[in-house]
N, C-alpha and C positions, 0 to 999 in steps of 0.2 A: 503494499499499500504506499501511495505517496505520502511525503511528510506533510503536504498542502491537505490531502483530504483527512490525514491522521488530526491535524489541528481542528478541525471542523468538527470532530467528535466530541463528547463528554471526554474529560482527561481520563477518566479510567478505563474507558472503553480504549481510547487512542493508545494508551499506554500497552494495552494487551495486544494490540496489532502492530506495535512498531517493532523491528529487529534492527541488531548492531549490524552494520557493514565493515567491510575489510576484506582481504586477499584471504584466501584459504591457506589455512596454517598446514602446510603438507607434511611437515615434519611430525606434528602431533597426530596426524591421519596416519603416516605410516607406524607411529607408535602404538595407536590404538589397536590396529590390526594385527601388530605382533603381542598384543596383552595377552586377551585371553582365550585366544585360539588355541596356541601351544601350551598354556595350561593346562586346558582341558584334553588335549591329545597326550599328553604326559601323563596325565591321571587317569585316563580311559586304559591307555596300554598298560599303567600300573595295577589295574583292577580297583583304583579308588576314585571313583567318578563325584562322590560327594564331596572329598577334599578336593577335586578340581573345581568343583561348583564355588565352593568358598572362596578359592584362590581366585578364579575370574570374576567375583563379587567385589573383592578387594581391589583387584586391577581395574575395575569400571569405575569405582569410586575415586581411585587414582586418578585417573584419566579425566575425571570431571573437575581436579585439581589441577591439571596439567596445562597451566594458563602460560600464555605468552611471557618471556621473561628469561633469564639466564640462568644456567645449571644451577649455580650454588642458592639460587633463589628457592628452585624445586626441591633442595633438599628439607626446608622447612615446610614449604607450601603443600609437598605431598606426604613427607615423612612424619610430622607432627600429628595431621589428622588419622594417618595411618595407624601410629600406635593407639589413638585414642579410642578408633574401630577395634582394634584388637582386646583395648581393656573393656570395652563395653561387650564384645562378643563373649569373653571370658566370665563376665558378669552374668549375662544372659543365660549362659549355657548350664551356668551352677545355679542360677535364681529358678528357672523355668521348670525342671523337675521336681525342687525342694521345696518351693513355696506354694502357697494357695495362691486362688485367683485375687484376692482382696490385697495380701501381703505382696504378691508379685506387683500388682498395679501402684500400690503406695510406693514401692521401690523405684520403679519406673518413673512416677510423677516425680519423686525427689531427684532422680537423675536429670529429667527433664527442666526441674528449676535450676540445677548448678550449671548444665551446660548451657541454657539459655542466658544467664546472668554473664557467663564467661565468653559468650558469641558476642556482648555488646563491645569487646575490646576492638576488634578488628577483623579483617577477612580471613586472615588464618586460624584466630580464635574461632570465629563463626564456622569453617570448615571443621575444625576439630570436635566442637559442640554436636554438630550433624553426624559425624561419622560414629562419636561415641553413643548417640541414641540408637542410630540405625544399626549397629553391631549388637547393643544390647536388645533391640526387637528382633532382629534376625536369630540371635543365640536363645531368646526365650520362646520366641514363637516358631522356629524353625526347626522340629528335632531333628537332630543330626546323627547318623549311626556311630560317628566315630566319638572318641574321648573328648573333650573341651579343649584340652591344651593341644590336641593334634589340629582340630579346628583353626586355633588361634594361630599356630604355626602356619597353616596353610594361609590363613588371612594374610598375616605378615609378608608370607612368600610372594603372594601374589602383588602387594603392594610393593614389596622390595622390587620385582622384576620390572614392573613400569618404571620405579624409580631408576634402575640400573640402565634401562633404554634410554632414559631421558639424560643422564649424565654421559654414557658413552656412546650413543648412537649419532654419527655425524649428521647433520643438518642437509638436506638437497642442496642449498646453496654453497655449500662448501664442497660439495663432490664435484660440483659446476662450475665452480670459480678458483681463486688463487690459493692453491695448496699449500704455499708460503705462509699465509694468514694464520693458519691453524683455525681450529672450531671450539677449542674447550673456552673461549671467553667470546664467543659470538655474540651471545645474548647481551653482554654488558657492552660490547661494541657498538651494537645497534642502538641500543638505549640512550648510551652518550651520544653517539651520531644524531640521534632523534632530537635531541636537547639543541644542539647546534641550529639543526635544520628548524626547528621551531622559533627559535631567537631571530633568526633570518627572515621567516613568516611574519613575525610581528613586525619588524622593522619595515618590511614592505607594506604591511598595512597601517602604519601610522598617519594619522590624520583621517583615515577612512573610518566607516561605519564598521568594520570587520575588526577593529584593534580590540576591542573588549573581547570578542570570541577568540582571536589568536592569543591575548594574554594567558586566557583560561586554558589554551592547547600547550600554551609553553609550562603553565603548572603542572598538567597533567605528564607531559615528557620530564619534568625535573621529578615527579613522584615516581613513576616508573623507573628513571635512571637511579635514584637512591634507592629505591628498592632491590634493583638488579644487582647493585654493588654491596649491599649489604649483608647478603648471605654469608654462611659459612665458608672458610676457604676450604676448596676440596684438596688440599695438600697440607702436610703436618708443616713442612717447614715454611720460614717466613715467606711473605709475598714476594711473587716474580717480578721483573723488571717490568713486564707486560702490564700486571695488575696493579703497580704502582702508577704506571703511564696513564692507566685510566682512571686512577683515583684522582690524579692531577689534571687531567682532562676535564671531569666532571666539574673539581672545584674551579677551575677556569672559567666554566660555563657560568658561575653563579653572578660575577660581578658583569659579565656580558648581557644577562638577562635582567640585572639591576636597570643598567644603563638603557636596554630595550625598553623597558616597562616606564622609566622617567620621560623618554621620549614620548611616548603614547600618551603619557599624563600631560603633557605639554602640547602634544597634537602639534608637533613639529614636523615638517617634511622632511626625510630622512633622503641624502643622496644615493642613488643607486649603486654607487660603488661601496659605499658602506654596509650593505646587505651582503656584498660577495664574500667579504672576510668570513663570516661564520660558516656560509657554505662550503669555502674551501677547508676550513677546520672540519666540519663533518665528513668530508670525503678523506680527509687524512686520518681520522678516527676509525671508518669502516676499513680503510687499507692499511691500516697501523703503518703510516709513515710521518716524516716530519711535516710541519704545517709549510714550510716554504715563505716567501714574501706575501704579506697581506696587503690589500688596498686599503688606505686609512682614509677617515671622513675629515672634512675641515673641522678643526678646533674651534668653532665660533661662539660656541656658548657650553655652559657646565655639562649638559646631558651629551653633547656630541663630543667632549674633551674626555669625559667618562667613557664613553664607548670605545675611543681611541687609546685609551689607556689599557681597557680591558683586552683590546685585542692585542695589542704588545705583550700584556701580561700572559695570555693565552699563548702566543708563539713562543715564549721564554719556557712556559709550562711544559709545553709539546717537546721542546728540545730537550729540556733537563729530565722530564719524567719524574717531577718528584713535586709533591704537593702537601697542604694540611689534609686531615682525614675530616672531609665536611659531609660524607654522605651518610653517615651512622646517625640514624635518628633515636635521641636520648630520651627515653620516657622513663620516668622515677616510677618505683613500685608503688608511690602514693598514687600517681596519676592513675595506672592500672587498677590499682584499687577501687578507686572511686569509679570506674567505668564499670567495675563489676560490681560493687556495693550501693552505688549511688542510685538516683530514681531511675535513670535509664535502663540499668541493668537489673533493678528489681521487676520493672515494667516486664521487660524482654524474657526476665525469667518466668514471671508468672503465666505469662501467655503460652509460650514453650512448654513449661510444666503442666499445665490445665490440659492444653492439646495432646499432648503424648499421652497423659494418663488416661484421659477421656477416651482415646483412639485405643488404647490397650484394653479399657474396661469394657468397650462395646464389642469390640474383636474377640474377648475372651467370652462373652455372654453370647455371642451369635456361635462361636465353636462350641461351648459346652450345651448350648440349646439345637447343636447339629443343624443349624441353618447352613453350614457351609457342604454337608452332605459328606463324601470321600474326602474333601479337602480338609486337612489337617492344619496347615500352617498360616496363622494368623497375624504374621508379623507385617503383614503389608499396608494393613489400616494405620497404626501408629507409625510406620515409617512414612507413610506417604504424608500423616500429619505433620511430622517434623520439616519436611520440604515445603509444606504449605503455609506455616506459621513463622517462617525467618523473613522478618521485615527487611532485611538486607540485600533479600533476592528480588525485591521489587513490592509494589502495591499488593494490597490483600486479595482485592477481587481479581486483580490480574493475575496473579498466581493461582487464585481459584478457577478461573475460565480457562487459563492455558493447560493447568495440571488435567481438568476433566476432559477438554478438547484433546489434549495428547495421548491421556491414557486409552480414550475410547479408540482413536484411529489406531493407535499401536497395537491394541489388543485385537482389533480387527485383521490388520494386517498378519499378526502372527498366527490368529487362526487359520488364515488363508495359507501362510507359509508351511504351518505344521500338517494341512491336509496333503501337502503335495511334495515335501522333502522328505529324503531317505534318513533313518536316524541309525545312529547319531550323528554319522558325518555331514549330513546336511545340516542340522541343529547347530553342530561345530562353527561349519562354515558362515551359517547367519550370526553366529555371535562374532566372528572375527568382523565380518562386515559392518555390523552395529557398531563394534569398538571403533572401525575406523570413522565413521559417521559422527560419532558424540563431539570431537572437538568441533565438527563444522555445525553441528545441531545445537552448541550452546550459545549462538546468536539469538535465540529466540526460544524462552521457556516452554512453549507447547512443543517445538519442534525437538528440543533435548528430550521432555517425557515422551516423545512417541519413539524416539530411537532406545532410550532406556527399557522402556517397558518391553520393546520387542525383544531387548537383549535378555532382561531379567526371566522373561517368561521362557525363550529357549533353554537359558542355564537351569531353571528349576524342570525343565522336560527332560534335559539330559540327566538330571539327577534322578530321574525314575517318576517324578509325579506326573499326573495327569494335565491335558490341557486346559489350562483354567482361565481364559479369557475372559468368560462372564463374570465369573467372581472377582477378578481382578477390578472390571468395571465398577461394580457395584460397590467394593471396598472404596474405592477413590472416590465415588460420588458421597459415600457416608464420610470419609475424612472431609471431603470439601465443604459437606452442611456443619461437622464440628467445629471446622476453623473459622468459618463465617460466623458461628453463632459465639465462639469464645472472642473472637476478633473484636466484636461488637460488646462485649460486657464490660459494665464499669468495673475499674480496678482501683484500689486504694491510692489515694494520691491524685495528682493532677494527670489529666490525659496529654500525650505528646511529651513524654518525659524523656524519651529519647531523643526526639528533637530538641527541645530545650536545653539537654545537656551537649549536644554537638555545637548549638550557637553560643553556648556559654564556653566551651573550650576554645572556639574560633576569636571570641571577644577576648579571653584572656591573652590568647597569644599575639593578638593584633596590639593589645596595650603593650604587652611586653616587648613587642617589637619597637612600638612608638616610643616608649621611655626609653630604650636603649640609645636610638637615634638621637632623642631631642636632648638626651646625656653628652652628646657631642664625645662619645668615647671613641679613641683610635682602634679598638680592637674589631676589626673589619671582620674576621672569621667569626666572631660571636653574632655579629649583625647578620651575617649572610645565614647563619644558622637559626636565628630566630626569624628572618626573613620567611626561610624555606618552612618552619613551623606554622607560622602564622597562614602562608597561602594554604598549606596543606591542610591544617585543619579547616580551613575557610572551604577546600573544595569538597572536604567529608559532609560538612553542614549543607553545603549547596546541594549534593546527591541526596541526604536525610530529606531536606525540605521539597525536593523534586518528588521524591517516592509518597512523600507525606499527601503534596497536592494532588496527585493520581489516585488518591482512594476514593471510595464513595462520599457523597457530601457529608454523610453523619460523621465519618471519621476526618474527612478533609477540614472541618471547620477548627478543628483542633490546633492546626496550624496556621490558622489565618496571621497573615501579618509577618512571619517569619522569612518570607522570600525578599521582604522589604528592608528586615532588619539585616540579612545576609547581604545584599546589594550595597546598604549603606558602609558595611564592615569592609566588603571588597574595595569602596571606594577610599577607605579611610587609609588600607593597607597600601593602595596604590600612591596615595598621596602622601605616605611617611617614605615609601622607597624614594619619590622626587625629593622629598626634605633630606634624604641621606644623600643624594647624590650632588645636592646645591650645598650642602654643608661642606663636603668634602673639598668642593672646588673654591668655596668664596668664605667659608668659616660663619656665615650668617644667613639666615632666611629672609626671604622677601615678604614684602605684605600679602602678596598672593599666598603664599604657602602657609602664614600664620592665619588668614582669615579662612582658607578654605579647611584647615586643621579645625578651627573653633566652630565653623558651621556644620561640619562632619558630626563632631563631638555633641554638640546639641541635636541634631538629627537622629543620632544613634540613641541618646536617652529617652528621647521623644517617644521614638518607636518602639523601644525595649519596654518603656513602661504601656505602652497601647496593645501590646503584642495579646493575643487572645489564646491562652491555653485553656480551654475549657472542655 
């Protein structure tokens, strides 16, 4: 659907119809094809089909977390959730046979409360909470013929296999490109090069209506590069020269982004030659070469002088290959604890716990009441509720619509495949094809649900279960109903706690950055770190506000006014950046700067007071 048509629809419906765009991630497609299929074949040859199913499920969940980025990032992004999933599977395999329905429901509800609260920390924590709950539901509701410890080892082996593919399988770009560059740091190089390209794009847009969007794109590129560089080193010894060079290149991009933002704030036209320098730097990062001579802009005002100085600094950093450590995002334990135990974490945990516990209770009631007939595995309903209730995955009604549509389509497709494919070889091939499609389908929740439904139903049948498409559709619709009801229930405290927490974090970071700039400190490394945190928390708040605005009106009204607050904060941070650049050059602020700061502070206070969290 076109963006114009989507904007003409109600926000809650338009969001459900929008899909992400971008090139096909062929490297992730290859990994997906090589993940579940070989695991199943190995298990079938060994006569341990059930363990192969568990390993393939783990590989599938790891594939969902196999996002673009560096190899070092994947260790945390895939490995930490996998460990949580194994812990959940262990808890579920023990609790399922030993606890009664009521005690088991209480245990799963408690796990949901904890996992939901932890999910408020960030994307990796959210994936960790999801796999913990899915693993516990599968372990408790999918009676496996193997001892629990063997199932856990199979789960870890499946996730570990996908992680090994991520770490050691060369990308197609490497195979067809310059073999001298190497592929171990290709994700980091692409991310850092993307920052320089985003700086050039922002300079191109200075003075046009596209400047605001290009500045937001620069923030996203910096966030991505920061994540790509911040993962654990893949070797025990100290950082290599190539790694140190990438760290220096990232650090050198920060003053360039600062100067470009100041130029955009001043709405000054930038000569075309000034945009060529960052593009040459981007090419040097991708090719792992020296920067060479760079065209310099005219030094006619503070922002252009700052841009010229930043280009000179970048050229020097490229040649020396050394720079300060500015890529690490340092968040204190206090900040993390506030995210988990604060109002946002409590609201998140309550909703996840209630949905997961209610799903488990309803599933067990239907199971013991023989509503499932010969189908004994009740894990699908609570596991589906987990994915539906996660607010960081999109607006509630959008998730429900996409999940329902995707499950119905996937179940019908699988019913057709199951009727004609030979067993088990045809089902194994279907698992491999579905695994390859997961990275492509990740662009839309309904498409991803369709592919995952086909994959899971194929795995269950390989494990010896009968075809269960109709049952899966009914369980998914029940989960949708549970999540819709719980999602609209009143909770203790104010509604919109998660959005309010993200706005407060952005406000705190913006004012910390402003205070440092107005102190006229010479510590530029600290300034750039504070600036990064201000823009990053602001982007996170923007994303939370956008998701809340796409809810049904009954929920969207609780976030009314937050978009305006985020907009004012964005202007305040941009103005602070312009002030920093001007202070570096002249040592004092102009009346335009001081008046703009005063106006924005007053407007921020007024909008914060009037924002409705009802």
